[in-house]
BAFI-3210 file (N, C-alpha, C; in Angstrom, 3 decimals, decimal comma, padded with zeros to 6 digits):
// residues 317
n [1|2|3|4|5|6|7|8|9|10|11|12|13|14|15|16|17|18|19|20|21|22|23|24|25|26|27|28|29|30|31|32|33|34|35|36|37|38|39|40|41|42|43|44|45|46|47|48|49|50|51|52|53|54|55|56|57|58|59|60|61|62|63|64|65|66|67|68|69|70|71|72|73|74|75|76|77|78|79|80|81|82|83|84|85|86|87|88|89|90|91|92|93|94|95|96|97|98|99|100|101|102|103|104|105|106|107|108|109|110|111|112|113|114|115|116|117|118|119|120|121|122|123|124|125|126|127|128|129|130|131|132|133|134|135|136|137|138|139|140|141|142|143|144|145|146|147|148|149|150|151|152|153|154|155|156|157|158|159|160|161|162|163|164|165|166|167|168|169|170|171|172|173|174|175|176|177|178|179|180|181|182|183|184|185|186|187|188|189|190|191|192|193|194|195|196|197|198|199|200|201|202|203|204|205|206|207|208|209|210|211|212|213|214|215|216|217|218|219|220|221|222|223|224|225|226|227|228|229|230|231|232|233|234|235|236|237|238|239|240|241|242|243|244|245|246|247|248|249|250|251|252|253|254|255|256|257|258|259|260|261|262|263|264|265|266|267|268|269|270|271|272|273|274|275|276|277|278|279|280|281|282|283|284|285|286|287|288|289|290|291|292|293|294|295|296|297|298|299|300|301|302|303|304|305|306|307|308|309|310|311|312|313|314|315|316|317]
n.u [023,606|021,136|017,914|015,863|015,232|015,630|014,801|014,744|012,695|012,033|012,717|010,221|010,496|009,111|008,136|006,311|004,809|004,122|002,605|001,279|-001,729|-003,406|-005,129|-006,569|-007,557|-009,223|-008,429|-008,069|-005,474|-004,748|-005,978|-004,165|-001,881|-002,938|-003,667|-001,130|-000,283|-001,970|-001,646|001,063|000,253|-000,409|-002,262|-005,117|-007,434|-009,296|-010,718|-013,583|-016,030|-015,638|-013,847|-012,752|-012,539|-012,210|-011,237|-013,292|-015,270|-013,708|-013,294|-015,856|-016,388|-014,613|-015,722|-018,009|-017,262|-016,075|-018,000|-020,007|-022,585|-025,877|-026,189|-027,658|-030,641|-031,326|-029,365|-029,333|-029,982|-032,015|-031,559|-031,628|-032,868|-031,611|-030,334|-028,159|-025,548|-024,971|-022,677|-020,875|-018,953|-019,954|-019,566|-020,748|-023,832|-027,417|-030,249|-032,207|-033,281|-033,194|-031,446|-029,143|-028,697|-028,248|-025,971|-024,226|-024,267|-023,106|-020,609|-019,636|-019,537|-017,740|-015,522|-015,207|-014,422|-011,978|-010,473|-010,180|-008,167|-006,071|-002,876|-001,657|-002,991|-003,628|-004,123|-005,215|-005,405|-007,212|-008,423|-009,206|-011,483|-015,100|-018,619|-021,386|-024,391|-027,359|-029,946|-029,285|-027,259|-024,573|-021,421|-020,892|-019,652|-020,102|-021,941|-023,742|-024,856|-027,128|-029,355|-027,580|-028,503|-028,968|-026,643|-023,671|-020,498|-017,491|-014,321|-012,239|-010,829|-007,577|-007,897|-010,566|-010,024|-007,928|-009,045|-011,312|-009,810|-008,095|-009,790|-010,918|-008,302|-007,654|-009,910|-009,504|-007,177|-007,847|-009,643|-007,932|-005,085|-002,507|-002,287|-000,874|-000,749|-000,549|-000,496|-000,993|-000,727|-002,419|-000,973|-002,404|-003,832|-006,406|-007,803|-010,278|-011,290|-009,767|-006,546|-005,109|-006,856|-006,556|-003,897|-004,254|-005,992|-004,230|-002,240|-003,611|-004,165|-001,697|-000,620|-002,510|-001,974|000,629|000,495|-001,127|000,628|002,815|001,492|000,672|002,461|001,978|001,578|002,377|004,050|003,988|005,626|004,136|002,947|005,102|007,057|006,127|005,459|007,791|010,090|010,193|008,707|007,731|005,612|005,867|005,496|002,954|-000,575|-002,387|-004,310|-003,001|-003,178|-003,331|-001,005|001,054|001,788|004,507|005,269|003,694|004,837|007,334|006,820|005,921|008,258|009,687|007,960|008,201|011,090|010,767|009,037|009,425|011,543|014,602|014,253|011,592|011,179|012,648|010,899|008,921|009,867|009,862|007,157|006,344|007,537|006,012|003,295|003,700|004,063|001,429|000,048|000,660|000,158|-002,572|-001,776|-001,538|-003,076|-001,338|000,638|004,274|005,433|003,391|003,287|005,845|005,423|003,447|004,807|006,661|005,093|004,108|006,406|007,287|005,201|005,745|008,322|007,717|005,837|007,611|009,148|007,262|004,489|001,978|001,163|-001,396|-002,627|-005,229|-006,153]
n.v [-002,896|-003,668|-002,821|-002,373|-002,266|000,290|001,094|002,719|004,125|003,780|006,594|008,637|010,135|012,627|015,561|016,927|019,907|022,949|024,415|022,590|020,621|018,161|015,030|012,791|009,394|006,679|004,336|004,246|004,852|006,649|008,812|009,450|010,408|012,466|014,163|014,983|016,334|018,307|019,620|020,739|022,635|021,959|021,883|020,203|017,699|015,515|012,437|012,614|011,112|010,134|007,808|005,101|001,613|-000,598|-001,318|-001,179|000,660|002,905|003,334|003,774|006,288|007,935|007,454|008,673|011,316|012,061|011,660|013,559|013,291|013,693|012,488|009,367|008,780|006,213|005,007|005,697|005,088|004,605|004,933|004,789|007,345|008,834|009,567|007,692|006,999|004,283|004,553|005,935|006,829|006,315|008,734|010,649|011,957|012,742|013,983|014,746|013,762|015,088|017,079|015,766|014,762|017,023|017,940|015,928|016,099|018,659|018,432|016,543|018,111|020,067|018,424|017,401|019,744|020,144|017,852|018,065|019,996|018,837|017,929|015,417|012,393|010,262|007,041|004,846|001,421|-000,586|-002,994|-006,157|-007,462|-006,987|-005,895|-006,883|-005,511|-007,083|-006,199|-003,689|-004,476|-003,892|-002,878|-001,870|000,727|000,932|-000,838|000,041|-001,007|-002,734|-005,410|-008,780|-010,401|-008,757|-008,577|-009,793|-011,104|-010,606|-011,602|-009,734|-010,214|-010,118|-009,726|-008,426|-006,074|-004,722|-004,638|-002,838|-000,630|000,045|001,087|003,244|004,797|005,530|007,214|009,221|010,321|011,432|013,336|014,937|015,629|015,984|014,769|012,778|009,551|008,075|004,928|003,169|000,669|000,039|-000,440|-001,257|-003,767|-006,180|-007,875|-008,675|-009,931|-012,279|-013,862|-015,117|-014,659|-011,882|-011,654|-012,818|-010,960|-008,573|-009,420|-009,625|-007,005|-005,920|-007,180|-006,291|-003,446|-003,339|-004,445|-002,532|-000,224|-001,082|-000,854|001,736|004,568|007,040|006,291|005,445|003,677|003,845|002,413|002,139|-000,110|-001,893|-000,542|-000,605|-003,297|-004,696|-003,193|-001,792|-003,822|-004,761|-005,327|-003,273|-000,979|-000,722|000,051|-000,559|-002,357|-004,077|-003,931|-001,365|000,916|002,878|006,293|006,657|004,905|005,993|008,438|007,725|006,562|008,973|010,401|008,911|009,368|012,010|012,235|010,735|012,449|015,116|018,092|019,328|021,904|022,020|020,436|021,979|024,176|022,981|022,547|025,112|025,808|023,780|024,782|027,122|025,951|024,595|026,897|028,099|026,132|026,360|026,225|028,247|031,554|034,111|036,955|039,671|039,278|039,196|036,896|035,946|038,078|037,789|035,272|035,903|037,722|036,190|034,412|036,059|036,992|034,408|033,678|035,826|034,946|032,631|033,336|034,894|032,890|031,342|032,684|031,742|030,235|029,120|030,271|029,931|027,549]
n.w [018,273|015,892|015,623|013,772|010,271|009,005|006,571|003,379|001,308|-002,326|-004,151|-005,744|-007,935|-008,254|-006,620|-003,715|-002,676|-000,570|-002,444|-003,920|-004,675|-002,841|-002,599|-000,428|-000,010|001,594|004,226|007,784|008,222|006,297|007,433|009,261|007,841|006,525|008,553|009,338|007,170|006,902|009,401|008,778|006,945|004,275|001,338|001,113|000,522|002,313|002,403|001,507|001,720|004,188|006,351|004,321|003,548|001,771|-001,521|-003,495|-002,534|-002,289|-004,941|-005,778|-004,649|-006,024|-008,685|-008,443|-007,934|-010,365|-012,457|-011,622|-011,150|-009,385|-005,936|-005,293|-003,466|-002,759|-001,657|001,021|004,359|007,269|010,718|014,373|014,624|012,659|009,309|007,324|004,860|002,589|001,192|002,581|005,560|008,958|010,308|008,750|008,614|009,293|010,893|009,144|005,995|003,532|004,307|004,631|001,999|000,737|001,946|001,142|-001,635|-001,917|-000,871|-002,661|-004,990|-004,474|-003,925|-006,502|-007,869|-006,824|-007,122|-009,790|-009,978|-008,707|-007,828|-006,817|-006,051|-003,270|-002,403|000,056|000,440|002,595|003,268|001,641|001,937|001,757|002,101|000,562|-000,640|-000,903|-002,104|-003,307|-004,868|-004,603|-003,427|-000,075|001,911|004,527|006,848|008,757|010,997|010,179|009,469|009,311|007,240|004,989|003,705|002,034|002,865|001,185|-000,226|-002,236|-005,534|-007,106|-009,773|-009,749|-008,645|-010,011|-012,608|-012,385|-011,457|-013,603|-015,482|-014,170|-013,421|-016,047|-016,633|-014,742|-015,467|-017,945|-017,001|-015,277|-016,563|-015,597|-013,201|-010,497|-009,188|-005,923|-004,576|-001,453|000,900|003,963|006,952|009,175|011,052|010,311|012,501|013,032|010,816|010,921|011,541|009,544|007,325|007,453|006,251|003,874|002,703|002,628|001,063|-001,374|-001,768|-002,044|-004,283|-006,206|-006,330|-007,151|-009,699|-011,005|-010,813|-012,279|-014,657|-015,213|-015,884|-014,332|-011,978|-008,585|-005,818|-002,427|000,469|003,123|004,297|004,398|005,917|008,403|008,973|008,289|008,408|011,046|012,489|015,081|017,853|019,768|018,529|018,065|018,915|022,042|021,106|019,376|016,775|015,365|014,372|016,580|017,714|017,586|015,546|013,441|013,185|012,403|009,796|008,644|008,546|006,676|004,513|004,112|003,321|000,910|-000,567|-000,292|-000,873|000,229|000,853|001,303|003,478|005,383|005,628|006,730|009,287|010,251|010,257|012,224|014,487|014,671|015,046|017,550|019,092|018,926|019,916|022,465|026,115|027,625|028,682|031,122|030,219|028,612|030,189|030,754|029,728|028,015|026,197|024,934|023,644|021,889|020,335|019,056|017,656|015,737|014,389|013,474|011,627|009,842|008,949|007,610|005,718|004,079|002,967|001,642|000,435|000,042|001,957|004,097|006,943|008,121|008,507]
ca.u [022,517|020,182|016,532|014,987|015,974|015,771|014,451|014,654|011,910|012,627|012,197|009,130|010,701|008,488|008,045|005,157|005,368|003,000|001,908|000,531|-002,964|-003,368|-006,246|-006,223|-008,776|-008,842|-008,575|-007,694|-004,076|-004,735|-006,229|-003,028|-001,061|-003,594|-003,434|000,196|-000,173|-002,866|-000,805|002,019|-000,395|-000,510|-003,583|-005,437|-008,787|-009,203|-011,893|-015,082|-016,907|-015,310|-012,957|-013,137|-011,535|-012,004|-010,960|-014,458|-015,823|-012,871|-013,558|-017,173|-016,208|-013,880|-016,440|-018,961|-016,573|-015,734|-019,337|-020,610|-023,965|-026,245|-026,150|-029,004|-031,058|-031,497|-028,073|-029,547|-030,635|-032,423|-031,218|-031,664|-033,214|-030,541|-030,025|-026,761|-025,431|-024,111|-021,386|-020,190|-018,667|-020,982|-019,505|-021,519|-025,267|-028,157|-031,628|-033,160|-032,885|-032,924|-030,309|-027,953|-028,576|-027,767|-024,510|-023,297|-024,089|-022,263|-019,292|-019,349|-019,310|-016,428|-014,583|-014,845|-013,466|-010,680|-009,836|-009,800|-006,945|-005,251|-001,464|-001,497|-003,952|-003,085|-005,137|-004,666|-006,261|-007,169|-008,878|-009,746|-012,984|-016,126|-019,882|-022,032|-025,619|-028,196|-030,897|-028,656|-026,498|-023,329|-020,562|-021,074|-018,533|-020,453|-023,241|-024,542|-025,516|-028,237|-029,269|-026,674|-029,077|-028,959|-025,354|-022,711|-019,165|-016,661|-012,902|-012,098|-009,771|-006,649|-008,408|-011,596|-009,525|-007,174|-010,150|-012,078|-008,977|-007,590|-010,832|-010,771|-007,225|-008,045|-010,875|-008,879|-006,066|-008,667|-010,244|-006,820|-003,834|-001,121|-002,529|-000,111|-001,500|000,234|-000,989|-000,339|-001,590|-002,442|-000,336|-003,345|-004,233|-007,858|-007,827|-011,586|-011,430|-008,956|-005,105|-004,916|-007,588|-005,858|-002,802|-004,852|-006,334|-003,129|-001,666|-004,511|-004,018|-000,347|-000,513|-003,157|-001,313|001,918|000,009|-001,482|001,557|003,461|000,872|000,531|003,592|001,711|001,144|003,557|003,769|004,682|005,523|003,669|002,721|006,353|007,856|005,659|005,532|008,945|011,156|009,978|008,538|007,703|004,597|005,909|005,160|001,433|-001,263|-002,822|-005,175|-001,885|-003,710|-003,260|000,316|000,989|002,192|005,812|005,214|003,151|005,961|008,506|006,348|006,016|009,677|010,023|007,172|008,981|012,405|010,457|008,210|009,567|012,664|015,214|013,622|010,124|011,342|013,027|009,836|008,102|010,339|009,562|005,812|006,339|007,862|004,890|002,329|004,065|003,666|000,098|-000,609|001,071|-000,889|-002,947|-001,034|-002,094|-003,111|-000,492|001,892|005,587|005,565|002,402|003,642|007,027|004,888|002,723|005,751|007,454|004,086|004,071|007,751|007,301|004,432|006,461|009,441|007,064|005,286|008,721|009,587|006,088|003,401|000,805|000,792|-002,689|-002,676|-006,572|-006,777]
ca.v [-003,664|-003,139|-003,153|-002,312|-002,173|001,718|000,908|003,925|003,822|004,401|008,003|008,416|010,905|013,899|016,127|017,573|021,114|023,620|024,861|021,451|020,204|016,759|014,414|011,530|008,649|005,437|003,709|005,286|005,262|007,799|009,906|009,874|011,098|013,700|015,055|015,602|017,288|019,445|020,350|021,392|023,579|021,659|022,294|018,959|017,213|014,184|011,407|013,271|010,186|009,560|006,624|003,900|000,599|-001,552|-000,769|-000,630|001,784|004,161|003,332|004,482|007,793|008,567|007,413|009,670|012,863|012,102|011,615|014,689|012,830|013,818|011,318|008,785|008,679|004,880|004,729|006,137|004,140|005,215|004,094|005,529|008,787|009,523|008,918|007,436|006,686|003,100|004,920|006,969|006,420|006,686|010,094|011,488|011,497|013,783|013,691|015,105|012,940|016,032|017,877|014,746|014,725|018,352|018,019|015,023|016,745|019,852|017,959|015,926|019,129|020,928|017,405|017,343|020,956|020,181|016,776|018,593|020,832|018,187|017,369|014,085|011,620|009,325|006,102|003,836|000,298|-001,044|-004,385|-006,606|-007,862|-005,906|-006,269|-006,703|-005,383|-007,835|-005,512|-002,555|-005,117|-003,181|-003,104|-000,770|001,323|000,703|-001,648|000,883|-002,026|-003,320|-006,950|-009,409|-011,049|-007,883|-008,433|-010,875|-010,745|-011,180|-011,348|-009,223|-010,850|-009,143|-009,150|-007,633|-004,691|-004,140|-004,385|-001,614|000,652|000,355|001,960|004,478|005,518|006,190|008,235|010,347|011,064|012,146|014,591|015,710|015,008|016,108|014,121|011,642|008,808|007,133|003,983|002,592|-000,234|000,325|-001,397|-001,711|-005,305|-006,416|-009,228|-009,154|-010,905|-013,431|-013,593|-015,742|-013,783|-010,449|-011,753|-012,997|-009,571|-007,639|-010,001|-009,362|-005,474|-005,542|-007,683|-005,495|-002,259|-003,563|-004,609|-001,122|000,628|-001,337|-000,659|003,180|005,409|008,088|005,734|005,097|003,014|004,247|001,205|002,260|-001,432|-002,578|000,213|-000,858|-004,667|-005,295|-002,388|-001,655|-005,273|-005,086|-004,993|-002,050|000,098|-000,709|000,486|-001,695|-003,479|-004,799|-003,823|-000,054|001,636|003,879|007,591|006,537|004,291|007,073|009,451|007,081|006,435|010,262|010,818|008,279|009,941|013,392|011,932|010,460|013,284|016,625|018,547|019,860|023,260|021,881|019,864|023,002|025,012|022,272|022,828|026,452|025,546|023,110|025,767|028,053|025,090|024,439|028,113|028,172|025,192|026,484|026,467|029,723|032,394|035,382|038,032|040,976|038,852|039,393|035,695|036,080|039,005|037,303|034,202|036,442|038,293|034,902|033,949|037,028|036,787|033,074|033,738|036,501|034,261|031,540|034,247|035,277|031,571|030,916|033,547|030,915|029,321|029,592|030,246|029,934|026,163]
ca.w [017,977|015,023|016,199|012,702|009,000|008,607|005,179|002,604|000,069|-003,585|-004,498|-006,691|-009,205|-008,340|-005,221|-003,213|-001,737|-000,167|-003,635|-004,644|-004,029|-002,524|-002,284|000,234|000,188|002,051|005,547|008,863|008,233|005,438|008,244|009,958|007,026|006,026|009,664|009,363|005,935|007,425|010,443|008,106|006,168|002,827|000,748|001,101|000,511|002,958|002,638|001,525|002,070|005,474|006,244|003,523|003,793|000,733|-002,866|-004,466|-001,903|-002,802|-006,406|-005,841|-004,248|-007,162|-009,666|-008,159|-008,290|-011,914|-013,022|-011,057|-010,954|-008,037|-005,153|-005,404|-002,203|-002,688|-000,871|002,190|005,416|008,505|011,945|015,481|014,338|011,832|008,109|006,886|003,528|002,303|000,492|003,531|006,888|009,920|010,893|007,942|008,852|009,516|011,277|008,101|004,735|002,541|004,514|004,409|000,500|000,381|002,501|000,391|-002,875|-001,785|-000,562|-003,888|-005,943|-004,043|-004,140|-007,884|-008,435|-005,982|-007,818|-011,280|-009,981|-007,742|-008,399|-006,443|-005,254|-002,535|-002,155|000,910|000,687|004,013|003,342|000,469|002,248|001,758|002,325|-000,726|-000,319|-001,812|-002,760|-004,017|-005,819|-004,805|-002,193|000,817|002,685|006,013|007,037|009,674|012,023|009,560|009,797|008,545|006,002|003,942|003,200|001,858|002,977|000,072|-000,490|-003,705|-006,103|-007,563|-011,169|-009,876|-008,205|-011,177|-013,675|-012,013|-011,321|-014,926|-016,183|-013,128|-013,685|-017,345|-016,442|-013,870|-016,440|-018,887|-016,278|-014,856|-017,337|-014,871|-011,985|-010,159|-008,061|-005,139|-003,833|-000,352|001,848|005,250|007,923|010,231|010,883|010,592|013,216|013,210|009,815|011,232|011,256|008,088|006,353|007,256|005,431|002,470|002,251|002,381|-000,258|-002,452|-002,013|-002,651|-005,751|-007,135|-006,458|-007,855|-011,059|-011,396|-010,602|-013,344|-015,922|-015,531|-015,603|-013,552|-010,564|-007,765|-004,573|-001,212|001,266|004,392|005,127|004,772|006,814|009,728|009,288|007,965|008,784|012,446|012,850|016,501|018,523|020,758|017,695|017,948|020,134|022,982|020,294|018,584|015,278|014,827|014,564|017,614|017,294|017,254|014,257|012,484|013,068|011,509|008,412|008,181|008,321|005,439|003,517|003,985|002,582|-000,402|-001,464|000,067|-001,098|001,401|001,342|001,858|004,886|006,230|005,762|007,784|010,721|010,618|010,632|013,510|015,625|014,881|015,709|018,946|019,792|018,939|020,918|024,052|027,124|027,791|029,650|031,630|029,145|028,928|031,105|029,935|029,023|026,951|025,118|024,245|022,905|020,708|019,395|018,502|016,666|014,698|013,745|012,871|010,678|008,843|008,339|006,806|004,677|003,166|002,275|000,772|000,631|-000,372|003,146|004,601|008,505|008,624|008,797]
c.u [021,406|018,750|015,610|015,884|016,463|015,871|014,281|013,962|012,542|011,881|011,319|009,515|009,938|008,287|006,704|005,640|004,073|002,130|001,061|-000,731|-002,870|-004,780|-005,914|-007,559|-008,381|-009,051|-008,020|-006,314|-003,833|-005,233|-004,972|-002,016|-001,470|-003,504|-002,219|000,380|-001,055|-002,227|000,352|001,547|-000,474|-002,061|-004,103|-007,008|-008,693|-010,683|-013,319|-016,236|-016,737|-014,346|-013,489|-012,081|-011,270|-011,878|-012,215|-015,220|-015,032|-013,211|-014,977|-017,146|-015,700|-014,799|-017,607|-018,579|-016,402|-017,031|-020,081|-022,234|-024,501|-026,381|-027,614|-029,437|-031,234|-030,323|-028,303|-030,238|-030,919|-032,168|-031,004|-031,736|-032,322|-030,525|-028,640|-026,600|-024,383|-022,883|-020,590|-019,925|-019,749|-020,931|-020,382|-023,089|-025,972|-029,616|-032,656|-032,486|-032,443|-031,699|-029,015|-027,607|-027,925|-026,284|-023,657|-023,122|-023,073|-020,902|-018,678|-018,851|-017,913|-015,291|-014,151|-014,008|-012,195|-009,762|-009,344|-008,403|-005,907|-003,949|-001,234|-002,572|-003,485|-004,195|-004,630|-005,735|-006,161|-007,456|-009,486|-011,262|-013,801|-017,542|-020,749|-023,509|-026,646|-029,173|-030,327|-027,834|-025,099|-022,795|-021,054|-019,885|-018,789|-021,701|-024,376|-025,415|-026,910|-028,180|-028,435|-027,233|-029,107|-027,609|-024,663|-021,248|-018,281|-015,383|-012,809|-010,851|-008,812|-007,298|-009,672|-011,208|-008,872|-008,206|-010,688|-011,195|-008,155|-008,455|-010,698|-009,527|-007,113|-008,846|-010,256|-007,898|-006,795|-009,149|-009,056|-005,568|-002,671|-001,172|-001,552|-000,886|-000,539|-000,616|-000,221|-001,303|-001,397|-001,889|-001,355|-003,859|-005,637|-008,129|-009,364|-012,113|-010,727|-007,543|-004,927|-005,606|-007,078|-004,615|-003,256|-005,323|-005,316|-002,482|-002,264|-004,209|-002,739|-000,255|-001,232|-002,483|-000,091|001,559|-000,279|-000,337|002,579|002,716|000,815|001,714|003,288|001,313|002,333|003,042|004,541|004,595|005,349|003,497|004,115|007,170|007,316|005,775|006,925|010,146|011,074|009,592|008,485|006,347|004,594|005,565|003,678|000,680|-001,727|-003,569|-004,199|-002,273|-003,309|-001,827|000,129|001,633|003,493|006,014|004,735|004,230|007,031|008,016|006,305|007,159|010,050|009,204|007,862|010,054|011,993|009,853|008,542|010,999|013,271|014,465|012,231|010,232|011,884|011,887|008,853|008,519|010,042|008,101|005,565|006,573|006,601|003,645|002,538|003,730|002,197|-000,650|-000,284|000,091|-001,164|-002,124|-001,887|-001,889|-002,167|000,505|003,133|005,906|004,510|002,748|004,924|006,403|004,250|003,528|006,380|006,429|004,151|005,328|007,906|006,459|005,144|007,547|008,776|006,480|006,445|009,361|008,442|004,815|002,037|000,341|-000,456|-002,634|-004,182|-007,133|-006,011]
c.v [-003,079|-003,793|-003,061|-002,082|-000,652|001,696|002,306|003,607|004,365|005,643|007,957|009,210|012,181|014,346|016,904|018,733|021,764|024,380|023,806|021,248|018,729|016,119|013,131|010,757|007,257|005,150|004,766|005,560|006,442|008,961|010,325|010,723|012,521|014,726|015,783|016,601|018,554|020,306|021,275|022,310|023,391|021,747|020,899|018,719|015,818|013,536|012,238|012,421|009,688|008,484|005,581|002,945|-000,382|-000,770|-000,271|000,417|002,913|004,351|004,039|005,810|008,547|008,634|008,601|011,194|012,934|012,280|012,990|014,457|013,139|012,570|010,680|008,414|007,166|004,187|005,029|005,036|004,916|004,405|005,111|006,969|009,550|008,971|008,845|007,100|005,357|003,278|005,861|006,327|006,866|008,055|011,093|011,136|012,707|013,308|013,947|014,333|014,007|016,847|017,043|014,837|015,998|018,481|016,942|015,511|017,847|019,468|017,311|017,005|019,894|019,847|017,283|018,443|020,751|019,089|017,311|019,383|020,165|017,844|015,943|013,552|010,351|008,388|005,055|002,767|-000,188|-002,708|-004,857|-007,302|-006,570|-006,731|-005,857|-006,689|-006,108|-007,170|-004,308|-003,233|-004,414|-003,362|-001,787|-000,386|001,046|000,115|-000,736|000,053|-002,423|-004,830|-007,618|-009,950|-010,046|-007,947|-009,908|-010,616|-011,329|-010,749|-011,026|-010,117|-009,788|-008,734|-008,269|-006,206|-004,150|-003,822|-003,034|-000,397|001,025|001,400|003,288|005,313|006,263|007,438|009,366|011,095|011,785|013,571|015,455|015,145|014,976|015,271|012,976|010,879|007,991|006,275|003,491|001,625|-000,102|-000,770|-001,834|-003,056|-005,434|-007,795|-009,610|-010,095|-012,314|-013,093|-013,963|-015,034|-012,410|-010,604|-012,093|-011,736|-008,729|-008,183|-009,590|-007,865|-005,344|-006,045|-006,802|-004,094|-002,185|-003,584|-003,288|-000,206|000,338|-001,157|000,889|004,016|006,476|007,706|005,285|004,244|003,520|003,146|001,439|000,914|-002,005|-001,825|-000,249|-002,406|-005,401|-004,525|-002,296|-003,002|-005,454|-004,532|-003,565|-000,900|000,123|-000,286|-000,750|-002,799|-004,412|-004,825|-002,481|000,449|002,679|005,092|007,438|005,827|005,249|008,162|009,058|007,041|007,970|010,803|010,145|008,935|011,263|013,270|011,676|011,575|014,806|016,893|018,912|021,080|023,147|021,398|021,012|023,923|024,287|022,414|024,176|026,529|024,835|023,901|026,719|027,170|024,933|025,704|028,417|027,359|025,282|026,782|027,918|030,352|033,479|036,415|039,143|040,551|039,079|038,033|035,447|036,885|038,507|036,083|034,781|037,121|037,195|034,488|034,884|037,042|035,544|033,138|034,681|035,799|033,266|032,277|034,473|033,941|031,187|031,729|032,944|030,237|029,799|029,248|030,103|028,531|025,383]
c.w [017,048|015,371|014,988|011,352|008,640|006,954|004,514|001,367|-001,206|-003,812|-005,829|-008,068|-009,277|-006,904|-004,987|-002,496|-001,285|-001,287|-004,343|-003,846|-004,046|-002,045|-001,653|000,376|000,762|003,586|006,558|008,925|007,216|006,249|008,826|009,172|006,642|007,233|009,774|008,191|006,309|008,405|009,790|007,055|004,723|002,640|000,369|001,057|001,121|003,023|002,642|001,857|003,623|005,213|005,393|003,654|002,475|-000,649|-003,701|-003,773|-002,276|-004,057|-006,548|-005,628|-005,328|-008,346|-009,621|-008,430|-009,674|-012,669|-012,885|-011,137|-009,487|-007,291|-005,132|-003,976|-001,823|-001,693|000,494|003,281|006,716|009,731|013,226|015,447|013,491|010,531|007,830|005,455|003,487|001,776|001,474|004,692|007,717|010,401|010,087|007,990|009,151|010,052|010,201|006,681|003,760|002,928|004,402|002,845|000,190|000,770|001,613|-001,098|-002,950|-001,663|-001,779|-004,998|-005,597|-004,184|-005,695|-008,442|-007,891|-006,826|-009,175|-011,202|-009,153|-008,414|-007,979|-005,493|-004,484|-001,968|-001,299|000,958|001,927|004,152|002,083|000,639|002,114|001,932|001,163|-000,318|-001,436|-002,853|-003,724|-005,033|-006,014|-003,464|-001,301|001,584|004,163|006,033|007,932|010,558|011,495|009,789|008,803|007,105|004,829|003,087|003,012|001,921|001,898|000,132|-001,972|-004,179|-006,702|-008,909|-010,862|-009,537|-009,454|-012,432|-013,489|-011,995|-012,708|-015,535|-015,312|-013,514|-015,000|-017,362|-015,681|-014,664|-017,359|-018,248|-015,925|-015,543|-016,410|-013,491|-011,747|-009,147|-007,432|-004,313|-002,603|000,296|003,221|006,075|009,082|009,957|011,222|011,161|013,217|011,936|010,032|010,865|010,012|007,202|006,329|006,169|003,990|001,795|001,831|001,232|-001,480|-002,840|-002,650|-004,004|-006,711|-007,432|-007,231|-009,464|-011,598|-011,679|-011,954|-014,751|-016,395|-014,893|-014,466|-012,048|-009,788|-006,348|-003,477|-000,142|002,742|005,135|005,363|005,817|008,435|009,971|008,964|008,325|010,481|013,098|014,266|017,218|019,428|019,806|017,302|019,186|020,865|022,184|019,536|016,987|014,631|015,136|015,615|017,010|016,928|015,836|013,093|012,195|012,258|010,098|007,814|007,686|006,836|004,380|003,066|003,010|001,201|-001,145|-001,294|-000,293|000,294|001,872|001,888|003,339|005,978|006,609|006,817|009,152|011,100|011,182|011,867|014,645|015,794|015,442|017,013|019,814|019,842|019,808|022,369|024,873|027,336|028,850|030,090|030,719|029,663|029,890|030,142|029,179|027,702|025,737|024,311|023,267|021,756|019,694|018,538|017,402|015,468|013,783|012,865|011,668|009,382|008,299|007,365|005,416|003,535|002,354|001,349|001,230|000,515|000,905|003,700|006,179|008,981|008,623|009,628]
res [m|r|l|h|l|d|y|i|p|t|l|p|g|f|e|l|n|h|n|k|k|i|v|l|l|g|s|c|f|s|e|n|i|s|e|k|l|k|n|y|r|f|s|i|l|n|n|p|n|g|i|l|f|n|p|l|s|i|h|q|c|l|e|t|l|i|s|e|n|p|f|d|e|k|n|l|v|y|r|d|g|n|f|f|s|y|q|h|h|s|s|i|h|s|e|d|k|h|d|l|l|k|k|i|n|h|q|n|k|s|g|t|e|f|l|k|k|t|d|c|l|i|i|t|f|g|s|a|f|l|f|h|h|h|e|l|n|a|p|v|a|n|c|h|k|q|p|d|k|l|f|e|k|k|l|l|t|v|e|q|i|t|e|k|y|c|v|l|l|s|q|l|k|k|m|n|p|l|l|r|v|v|f|t|v|s|p|v|k|y|f|r|d|g|v|i|e|n|n|l|s|k|s|t|l|l|l|s|v|h|q|l|v|s|q|f|p|h|c|y|y|f|p|a|f|e|l|v|n|d|d|l|r|d|y|r|f|y|k|e|d|l|a|h|p|n|e|q|a|i|e|y|v|w|e|k|f|s|i|s|f|f|s|e|s|t|r|s|l|n|k|q|i|l|a|l|n|q|a|l|n|h|r|k|l|i|i|n|s|e|e|a|l|k|l|n|d|f|i|l|r|q|k|e|i|i|r|k|i|n|p|e|i|d|f|n|h]
***
């Protein structure tokens, strides 16, 4: 009995390995993949603005990194004793306005330098819905619990997204000629917008991405959305909210991602790193016990094996 398609994505024609730099931007599903890459000791930069859902907020983030302009404090908002940014997720905040500006500008500066040397940029679109701030006349990444009257909810069109990204992709190519861009659409369901509205939103994102990929040879599509919604296609692969893929689904997508972007040697190295991670995460043992000494010996030998395969692997993150 077949319970899912076992869909194999089309190979992109290039590979990622532990010597490549990778930037990930976008929705919470991007967080899942970045966490996997981080655990396997890849060199990554993940969501410097925090989790972003709509294409224009992701666009804003990249535009800021490209321009290298100081962050404008007009985008800050004060709430509950803290300052937040309309261009950032709520996880990025400070009690002091100047401290937050300093933090954001420092993150932008390091993000720009990383992006200039990046081999692959992975962009995950979450929703085509956004909130437009009337006074700023700009989309916001987060409303930060401000009054509804300040915003207007909009559904982006395919034309609005592709027009913005055609310019952006050209700017990125000029900044980093060897950069490859991988687009994905998050399989997370945004039921707060409505079931029909969620499908309209995802359709808009899919059409936009495929137009961009067809126009730019250095752009590719990874079918995370299809792997969960059409391959697995079962609510058993979702969390209790029936909106977010569960760990089993995330692991399945990661396996397909590995097949698509990693060579056999990179996947083999990942197995060695997994064994090391499991040992490092082992429950605390009695110091100097025979079991603890054996575990420490295994960790040292495993690190040495990995160093021989790839001396560039960083064990400090």
